[in-house]
Each structure stands twice: as structure tokens, then as C-alpha cells.
C-alpha positions in Angstrom: -7.1 20.0 18.9 -8.2 23.5 17.7 -5.3 24.7 16.2 -4.3 22.2 13.3 -1.9 23.5 10.5 -3.3 23.4 7.4 -1.3 21.0 5.2 -0.1 24.1 3.2 1.3 25.3 5.9 3.1 22.5 7.2 4.3 21.6 4.3 5.3 24.6 2.9 9.3 24.3 2.7 9.2 19.9 1.7 10.6 19.0 -1.1 8.9 17.7 -4.4 9.2 15.8 -7.4 6.8 17.8 -9.2 8.8 18.4 -13.0 11.2 15.7 -12.7 10.0 13.5 -14.8 8.1 15.6 -17.2 4.4 17.6 -16.9 2.9 14.5 -18.2 4.3 12.0 -15.2 1.7 10.3 -13.4 4.0 7.0 -12.0 6.0 9.9 -10.1 9.0 7.4 -7.7 8.7 4.4 -9.7 10.2 6.0 -12.8 13.7 4.8 -10.6 13.2 1.5 -10.8 14.8 1.3 -14.1 15.8 -2.1 -15.8 19.0 -2.3 -14.0 17.1 -2.1 -10.7 14.9 -5.1 -12.3 18.2 -7.2 -12.5 19.5 -6.4 -9.4 15.8 -7.6 -7.3 16.4 -10.4 -9.6 19.9 -10.7 -7.9 18.5 -11.1 -4.6 16.8 -14.3 -5.9 18.0 -17.0 -3.8 15.9 -20.2 -3.5 12.6 -19.6 -5.6 11.2 -19.0 -2.5 7.8 -17.5 -3.5 5.4 -15.6 -0.6 2.3 -14.0 -2.0 1.4 -10.6 0.4 -2.6 -10.2 -0.4 -5.1 -10.5 2.7 -7.8 -12.8 1.9 -11.1 -10.6 -0.3 -13.9 -12.4 2.1 -12.6 -13.7 5.1 -14.7 -15.7 7.2 -13.1 -13.4 10.1 -13.5 -9.8 8.3 -11.7 -7.9 6.3 -10.1 -4.6 7.7 -11.1 -1.4 5.6 -10.8 2.1 6.2 -13.7 3.8 8.5 -16.3 4.9 6.0 -16.1 2.3 3.6 -17.4 -1.4 3.9 -15.4 -5.0 2.9 -16.0 -6.7 -0.4 -19.7 -8.7 -0.9 -19.6 -11.8 -3.2 -22.8 -12.6 -4.8 -23.0 -16.1 -6.0 -24.9 -15.3 -10.0 -24.6 -18.9 -11.4 -24.6 -22.7 -9.1 -25.5 -26.3 -9.7 -28.9 -24.9 -8.1 -29.7 -22.6 -11.5 -29.9 -26.1 -13.6 -32.8 -27.5 -10.9 -35.4 -25.2 -12.9 -36.8 -25.9 -15.7 -36.1 -22.5 -17.3 -32.3 -23.6 -17.2 -29.8 -22.8 -19.6 -28.7 -25.3 -21.8 -25.6 -26.4 -23.7 -24.8 -29.0 -26.1 -23.1 -31.7 -24.6 -24.6 -30.7 -21.3 -22.3 -28.1 -19.8 -23.0 -26.2 -16.3 -20.9 -23.9 -14.5 -20.7 -21.8 -11.8 -20.4 -18.1 -11.3 -20.4 -14.7 -9.2 -19.0 -11.4 -8.8 -17.9 -8.9 -6.0 -19.1 -4.8 -5.3 -16.0 -3.3 -3.7 -14.1 0.1 -3.2 -11.2 -0.8 -4.8 -9.5 0.7 -2.1 -10.9 -2.0 -0.2 -8.3 -4.9 0.4 -4.7 -4.6 -0.2 -3.8 -2.2 -2.9 -2.2 0.2 -4.3 -3.4 3.9 -4.2 -3.5 5.9 -7.6 -0.8 9.2 -7.1 -3.6 11.2 -7.4 -5.8 10.1 -4.7 -5.3 13.0 -2.1 -3.7 16.1 -2.6 -4.1 19.8 -1.0 -4.2 23.4 -2.3 -6.4 21.7 -5.4 -3.4 19.9 -6.8 -2.6 16.4 -7.1 1.1 15.0 -7.7 3.0 17.0 -10.8 1.1 19.6 -10.3 -2.9 18.4 -11.6 -5.7 20.4 -11.3 -7.7 18.9 -8.9 -10.9 19.5 -11.0 -9.2 16.6 -13.3 -10.6 14.3 -10.4 -14.7 14.8 -11.4 -15.9 11.9 -12.6 -12.9 9.9 -12.9 -9.4 10.0 -12.5 -8.5 12.0 -15.9 -4.2 12.5 -14.0 -3.0 10.2 -12.1 -4.8 7.4 -11.7 -4.0 3.9 -10.8 -3.7 2.9 -14.5 -0.7 3.9 -15.7 1.0 2.1 -12.6 -0.4 -0.8 -13.4 0.4 -0.4 -17.0 4.3 -0.7 -15.6 3.5 -2.7 -12.9 6.6 -2.9 -10.5 9.7 -5.0 -10.2 12.0 -3.7 -7.1 14.4 -5.4 -3.9 12.2 -5.0 -1.2 13.7 -4.8 1.9 11.6 -5.5 5.0 11.5 -3.8 7.9 9.6 -6.2 11.1 9.2 -3.3 13.5 7.0 -5.2 15.2 9.8 -7.4 16.2 12.0 -4.3 16.5 10.2 -2.9 19.3 9.6 -6.8 21.2 6.0 -7.1 20.5 4.1 -9.7 18.5 1.8 -6.1 17.4 2.2 -2.7 17.2 -0.5 -1.0 19.4 -2.5 1.7 18.0 -0.6 5.2 17.8 2.3 3.8 18.6 4.7 6.4 16.2 8.2 6.0 14.8 10.5 7.8 12.2 13.2 6.3 9.2 15.9 6.5 12.3 13.7 3.9 14.1 14.0 2.4 10.3 17.1 2.5 10.0 17.9 1.3 13.3 15.5 -2.1 12.6 17.5 -2.2 9.6 20.8 -2.8 11.9 19.3 -5.3 14.0 18.6 -7.7 11.8 21.8 -6.9 9.5 20.5 -5.8 6.3 21.3 -2.5 4.7 18.4 0.2 3.4 20.1 1.3 -0.5 19.1 4.3 -2.3 15.7 2.7 -4.5 14.5 0.0 -2.2 11.1 -0.7 -2.4 10.1 -0.4 1.9 8.1 -3.0 2.9 7.1 -2.5 7.4 5.3 -4.7 9.5 3.7 -4.0 12.2 1.6 -7.4 12.4 -1.0 -4.0 13.8 -4.1 -5.7 12.0 -3.8 -8.9 14.2 -5.6 -6.8 16.6 -8.6 -6.5 13.6 -9.3 -9.6 14.1 -9.2 -10.1 17.8 -10.8 -7.0 18.9 -13.8 -7.2 16.3 -15.9 -3.5 16.0 -13.7 -2.4 18.9 -10.9 -2.0 16.8 -12.2 0.9 15.4 -13.1 3.0 18.4 -10.7 6.4 18.4 -9.2 4.7 15.5 -5.3 6.1 14.7 -3.1 3.2 13.3 0.5 2.8 14.3 3.3 4.0 12.0 5.7 6.8 10.9 5.1 9.9 11.8 5.8 13.1 10.1 8.8 15.5 10.2 10.5 17.8 8.0 14.0 14.9 8.5 12.0 12.0 7.6 10.4 14.2 4.4 13.8 14.5 3.4 15.2 10.8 3.9 12.5 9.0 1.9 13.8 12.2 -1.4 17.3 11.8 -0.4 16.6 7.7 -0.3 14.7 8.4 -3.5 12.2 5.3 -2.3 10.0 4.4 -4.9 7.5 2.6 -3.3 6.2 2.3 0.3 4.4 -0.9 1.2 2.7 -1.3 4.7 0.5 -3.8 6.5 -2.1 -1.5 7.8 -4.8 0.4 6.8 -3.5 3.8 5.7 0.5 3.0 6.0 1.4 5.8 8.5 0.1 6.8 11.8 -3.6 8.2 11.2 -3.5 11.4 13.3 0.0 13.0 13.7 0.3 13.6 17.3 2.1 16.4 17.3 -0.3 18.6 15.0 -3.5 16.7 14.7 -3.5 16.5 10.7 -5.0 13.5 9.5 -2.6 11.4 6.8 0.3 13.8 6.2 2.9 11.7 4.9 0.0 10.6 2.2 0.6 14.4 1.0 4.4 15.3 1.5 6.0 11.6 0.1 2.6 10.9 -2.6 1.3 13.4 -3.7 4.6 15.8 -3.9 7.3 13.1 -4.1 5.8 10.9 -6.0 6.4 7.7 -4.0 3.8 5.0 -4.3 1.8 4.1 -1.3 0.7 -0.3 -0.9 -1.9 -0.6 1.8 -3.5 -3.4 3.8 -0.7 -6.3 2.8 0.2 -9.3 5.0 3.5 -10.0 5.4 3.1 -12.7 8.6 4.6 -15.3 6.3 7.5 -12.9 5.0 8.4 -12.3 8.2 8.3 -15.2 9.4 10.8 -16.5 6.6 13.1 -13.9 6.5 14.0 -14.0 10.4 14.2 -18.0 9.5 16.9 -16.9 6.1 18.6 -14.5 8.6 17.8 -12.1 5.0 15.4 -9.8 4.1 16.0 -8.5 0.8 14.0 -10.2 -2.3 12.2 -9.4 -5.6 9.5 -7.6 -4.9 6.8 -8.0 -7.5 3.5 -6.1 -7.9 1.3 -5.4 -10.5 -2.4 -3.7 -9.5 -5.6 -4.4 -12.5 -5.8 -2.3 -15.2 -9.0 0.3 -14.3 -9.6 2.8 -15.9 -9.5 6.5 -13.9 -9.7 4.5 -10.9 -8.3 5.9 -7.7 -6.9 2.7 -6.3 -6.7 -0.9 -7.3 -6.4 -4.3 -5.6 -3.1 -5.9 -6.2 -1.6 -9.6 -4.6 1.9 -8.1 -3.8 5.1 -11.4 -4.7 7.8 -11.2 -2.8 10.3 -13.8 -4.2 13.3 -14.9 -1.7 
């Protein structure tokens, strides 16, 4: 589109939580998750079944990442071949060991965004100046989220099954009314302060299509509307978790703007974003058990001044 509105114009009247938790807040809507919320979340654990939600780093079939980011590369530093050399290190008792390292985008796998990850008008979450990102995130980095941790009631909304498809195709959009319809079909209620986990199974197409997956890249997902944003605000949603790379339809079909909800929900409302999750085993269990609420636990890595962090969230049923 040639007349794409800027975000300042598009979100001029959008709700905001800036200042709600004070001028120094860096965790936003995660403040909704109180000790009482944790106890409520634990009450949903009835079987003790554990589902980890991180996608494998270094998957032999490939790692889905945002275009322009490269997948993680793991390098072996020490292995048994080192001890074939005459100058091999020697340890009392004959110890040998293996060691390796990884080079990766911090947002190149299942990960949490820092609240300051995206912005417009030169302001991050809570009104922090965008110049605080220069050389590292001095404000609204992922570190405060990691220090705090995330525990709350998760609700899985299986949009792929709701729409009757194995994997949702690119550009397929939906909104909060679809989320509510999906919840009704599943027999579950979305309550205030629930952590939303949205399954599209779209990344199955990445493994099937290879590099062609990125042609005309535009994932399925939630589509911006003032009503959707207001619903998220009214429901006091603390965390949006999806199995896509960007958590929303990549390019808004109505306006042509990119990642509008990153700004409307994360920058303005302080909602934490968790991306590239593997929700398949959880979805199978939820369908089998006929229950879609559980205890959700996540703790991204504590990385100083970082824009995001890998994470392995856990759903306890």
C-alpha cells in the first residue's frame, strides 16, 4: 500500500497503561500476576502432567526465525578428539570433558520480548526515551521480566482446530471475537488476567516448505482493531503467547502497517510477548483431557540490557 498510516496516527486514541505502576516500571501488565494469581494458577494443576513449550534450538529440520535473523549456530570447543593431541590439557585423575558454545540472536528461538523491544514516536513502554536503547536497553529490557518470572493461569486457544485446519495458512487473520468463539467451543472461559496461549500450528508449514516459507512472508494471527486492543486492556491480559514468529499477522491487511499489535499491546499496554512456542503436545493433552486451563510458568534468561531472551515455558496440567 502507498498510503500506510504511521503508528502515531493509527494508535492516537489507543488505551495505555503508562504510569499505572509508577514511572520506573519495566514489567508492565505482568504486574497483574499477584501472589493470589499464582495460587489460583496452581489450583488448575490436577494431574501433574508437564509440557515444555520451547522449540528445539539447532533442530536438524531447521529453526524458524524472523526474516533477516540467522538460526543459532552451536560450535564444539572440547571433545574426545582434543585428547588425541600431544598438547591436550591434563587433569589429575585423567578427566576428559566436552564443551561447546552457541552464537544466536536472543530472539532467534522460543523467547520473550523485552517491553522496550519496539516503539514509535521515540518512546518505549512507559514513556522511556528510545535513546535509552543505544548500545543496550537501559530501560524496559528483558532483565526485569527475567528477575520477576512469570506464573499465572494459562488458557490454550486452539485456533487451528477451531477453524478446522491442521495448520493455519499465511495471512489468515482473526480477532478477539474469534478467541471468544474458540473458548466457547472448547468449553472454557477466558477470565481476567489469564495468560493467552494461541495455537495456529503455522510453523508446521516451515518444516514442510523450507525456504519458500519466507516468500511473501506474512504469518497468520490477531489483526489490529481498536475493539481488540480495548478488549485486551479491559481483560488485563498479562502475557500473549503464540506458536508464530511474530505473535500477530505480520502486515495489517487493512492498513499495510507492520506489527501494529506489538506497539498497541506491548509498547502501550505493557503486555509481555512470548513467541515461537511449540504448543503441539499441550494441545493434544488439552483436547484429550477436555480442559484448557493450566498453570503457566516461564523465566527468561537474566541477560543485562537485552532486547529479549530464550525461554522454555512450562504448562502444568
